[in-house]
N, C-alpha and C positions, 0 to 999 in steps of 0.2 A: 809884381803889377799889377796893376788898377783894374778890376775886372768889372766890366761896365751891366748896369741893373738889366738890360736890353742886350738881343742879338738881334742881326738884321740876317733870313733868309730866302734865300729864294723859290719861288713856288711857281707851278704850274697851273694858269687857272682858267684854259680852255688847249686846246691841241695851238701847239707854236704860238703860247702865248706865255711869255714869261714876267715876275711881277717880282717886288720887295715887298717883305711885308718884316717888322719889328712885332719880337716876340719877348717875355721876359724870359729874363736869363734866371733857373731856379739855383736855388747852392745846394751840392750836392749830397746828398741822400745816402743813408746805409749801401754799399755794394756800387756808391756811383762814382763819377769824376767830374771837374768839372773843365775846361780846357780851351784857349785860343787857339781857331783856325788860322796856318801858315800857308797849305796851299789844297787842293782837291783835284780831281781828274774827274771829266765829262766820259761815262762809257758810252760809247760811240755805237753799241750795239743794243743792249736792253733798254738803258737811257734812253736812246733816240727815238726807239720807240713807244715809250710811255710821251716822251713831248711831241711827238705826231699825233698822240689819240690809235694808235692802235694797237691796242692792249683791250683784251674783252674788259669792260666796265664792272664788272662783278665779279674780277678774281681777286681774291683776296690778298694784301699784303702781305710779305714776308720778311720784311724786319720791324723791330719794335721802335725804331727813329723814323720810321717812314709814316707819314700823318694824310690822312683827307683820304682818297681814291683814285683809283684808274678811270672814272669816271670825271674827274674836276672836282675843285682842285684839287691838289698833289706836291705834297715837299717829297721828292726824291731825288735820290743818290745814295754813293755807297762807299766814298774810297776820299777822306779827309786825313788829312795829317796835319795832328795838331800839339801843342807844348802842355801837359796839364799843369792848373793853375790852383789847383785846391782837390781832395781827395776826402771821400765820406767815410766812416765809421767802416768797420770792417774790412775795409780795402788795404792789402798787404802785398800784391803785387806789383804796386805802382806808387808813385811818389810825387811830389810836387819837384817842376822841370822836365819829367821825361818827357820824351820824343814820342809820340804812339800813332800809330796807324789807326784810325776808327772807320767804325760801318757808319755813318749818317750822310744824312742828306748836306748841301753844298749852305755853309751858313758859318758866320763870323765867329761865334762863341757858341759852345755846346755841353750840354750836361747830360751826360751817358754812361750807363750802365758797364764797370769797370770789362763785366766780363766781353765787352763788343770794342775794345778795344789791345793790341799789342804793341810792345815798346819795340821800336824799330832799331837798328842795327846805327850805334853810334856813327859810323861813316857814311850814313847813306844821306841826303842831302833831303830837305821837305819835298821837293819836285820829283825825287826818284820813287821816297815814299811811298807815293803815290798808285804806285804799280802794284803793290802788294795785293792787291784783292783781282785782278786780271791774272798775277801769277798763280795765285788759288786755283783759278780757273784753268788756267793754262796744265798745270802739274795734274788735276783732275780729269781731264780731255788725255793725257798721258799714259794714267793709271786704266783708263778703262780701254785706249787703245791694244793696251795689253801686249806692247811690239815684244820682239825676241831678237835679239842678238842677231844685226847683218841682213834686218828685213827693209824694205823700200816703202817707207810712206809720203803720202801726198797729202799737203796740207791748203785747202781753198780757201780763200779770202786772207793776206795778209794787211789784214789791221792789227792793233796792238798783240790780242789774242794769238793770232795768227803766227806774229812776230814773235812772238814768246814759245810759242807751240813750236816752233821750227827749232830754236835753242833746245829747249828740254829734248825733243827728240832725240837732236843730236848725242846728249849728254846720257839720256836713254841706252845707246846703242844700233839707233839706224844707223845702215851702214850709207844710204844715199836719202836724203828728203828732200823732194820737189816740190817747189810752192805754185801753187797757181793764183792768178791777181791781174785783171783787166788793166791797173794801172801801171805803167811804166817807172814810176819814180818807187810803186811800194815793189815792184819787180827787183828793184834795183836795192833797194833795201832790203830784201830778204836775203839777196846774198852777201852784200853785207854783212850779216848777223848771222851767216850759216848757213847758207839754203845750197845745197849743189848745184841746182837747177831752177829755175824760175820763168815758168811758160803763161800766157796770155790762156786763158779760155776760148779756144776755138773749136771747127765741129772737129777738126783732125787731133784733137788733143790725146785721145785715149792711143791713137798710134804715134804718134811722139811719145808719149811715155814707153810703148816697149820698145821704140827703136832705143829710149836713154836706158831701159833695163833690161836688157840680154835678150830682148822678145818676150818678156812678160809683162802682167801687168804688176799693177803695185799689191804690195801685202796687205795695204790699209789705206784707209785715208782718215783726214779729221775736218769735216768742214764746217766752217765759221766763218764764211762770207757774210752770212745773213741773207741770199739769195734765193730763194725756190728753186729755182732753175740751175743753182750750180748740183744741187743734189742729184740729179737725173745723173748729170756727168761725174760725180763721183763712183755710181753705179759703175757707168761705162769703163771707169780708168782700174777698176780691180781684177786683180784675176778670182778665180774660180776658189769657194771658201777664203774669198777676202772679207775684209769689216771696212763699213761706212760708220763712223764715228761722227753725230750730228750735236755739235755744240750752240750751235744756229738757236735762238729763239725768234721764230717768224712773225709771230703775234698773230693777231687774223690775217696773213696771208695767205691766200689761199695757195696748196701746194699739192701739184699733179703729177701722177710718176708712173709709167710704164713698169710695172713688175714682169713681165712675161722675160722670154728668152733669155737674155745673158743672167739677170737678177736670180728666176728661178732656175734656170739648168744650174746657174753655178754656185747656187747656194750660199749666195752671198748674204750677211750679217748687217741690221739695219740695228746700231745701237744709240741709245739719247741717253748724252752728256748732260748735269748740271749740277752747278758748283754746290749746291744745298744739301746730296746727298753723295755720302764716299763710294767711288765702285766699290760693286759685290767684291771684286777681284781681292783686294786688300782689307775688309774689313773686321777680317780674325787680328791683323794685327798692329792694324791702322786706327787711328779716332780723329776729330777735328782738331785738335791739341795737336797732334804728331804731325799732320797735314799744315797747320802753319808753322811749326817749327821747322819745316823743309822749306817753306816757300821763306822762311825771313834768312835761313842758311842760303838759299839761293838768289835772291835779292841783289847782294854786292857781288854775284858772279855771273849776271847776264849782261847783255850789252843795251843797259835803259835811256841811254842817253840821247843816242840816235833816235829815238820813237817819237822824243818831244818836238813835235813843228810848229808848235804855237805856244805862248805865255800871254795870259789874257789875266787882268786885275777884274776881281771878284765883279767891279761896277759894271764891266762890259759882260756881262755871262748870259746875257740875250742875245748881244753880238754872237758871242761863241757859238750857241747854238746855233745861230741862224747859219754860220760859218758851214758847221759841219753838216746842214742839213741840205743847203743852195750846194759845194762845193765843197764835194769827199772827198774827191783826185787830188784834192790840196790840202788836207790835213790827214794826221795819223793820231796822235794824239794831242788834245789840245787841255793844259793844264791851267786852271785858274791860281792865281797868287791874292794873297789878300792884306802883306803890307811891303 
């Protein structure tokens, strides 16, 4: 396979502005691999905050493959599936021809540290392999939720992460998983992948939860809707001593909460979950490598194909961002294809 001297990359030049840039493609150095990208996934949460300019411009970047800054321009993204075309010295875990998941922005060809790549199960197509990053996030959320066998969980938001969380909570022993989502098509999809009920976020939601759960609130909530308003409703839906795990990154969106009444007297726990750090509950036994091993084992077992709503070629990635931004109710996961 001929490797070009340059790679084409997608950049955000300003809020809601996407441009292509041609960049020199380096040969792999020690500990690096070179690869041709077959598919990538747009993160409808974090990545769209960056696209809209809703991230603090001085916040440091947290991956070595990201370039620029949140004040623009920036090359952003972290979910590529690629085929290795060359390996540098000291790389023993990967070989030419391996299909890998790579933590890299949207780009036609990449030169990347081997430690940022993971070999994918052979039965996964590139389009399904792009779910590895969101599955890792979902697994981390379930670890942070610390659910016990037989408990009831709510999942606010049925985007990709929420739909993956629903599936993993059922595997973790939840007796009942209830999805909360304003878009009817996503509620139907939640039921398809295993939710026991799917409800709209209406003012009577806490009462509906009690009616479905033997007169009790939920034991825990995982909030991944991206909406600050959902957080207050989540607090209202858990029983005393319950936990609300916040997986959403709200960026610079203001969050106003009433922490009196039920929150205070009910001793509700608010817990942040961010995939960059392991849950403290498991760090004595788990590290990042073990978490990745679990993700790669789960990927072939999860319902992933139903979550793909659109395939668009890399040449139309600007249209993909506009679609997600302007018509979010019509999309679940947009997958970008490169050949």
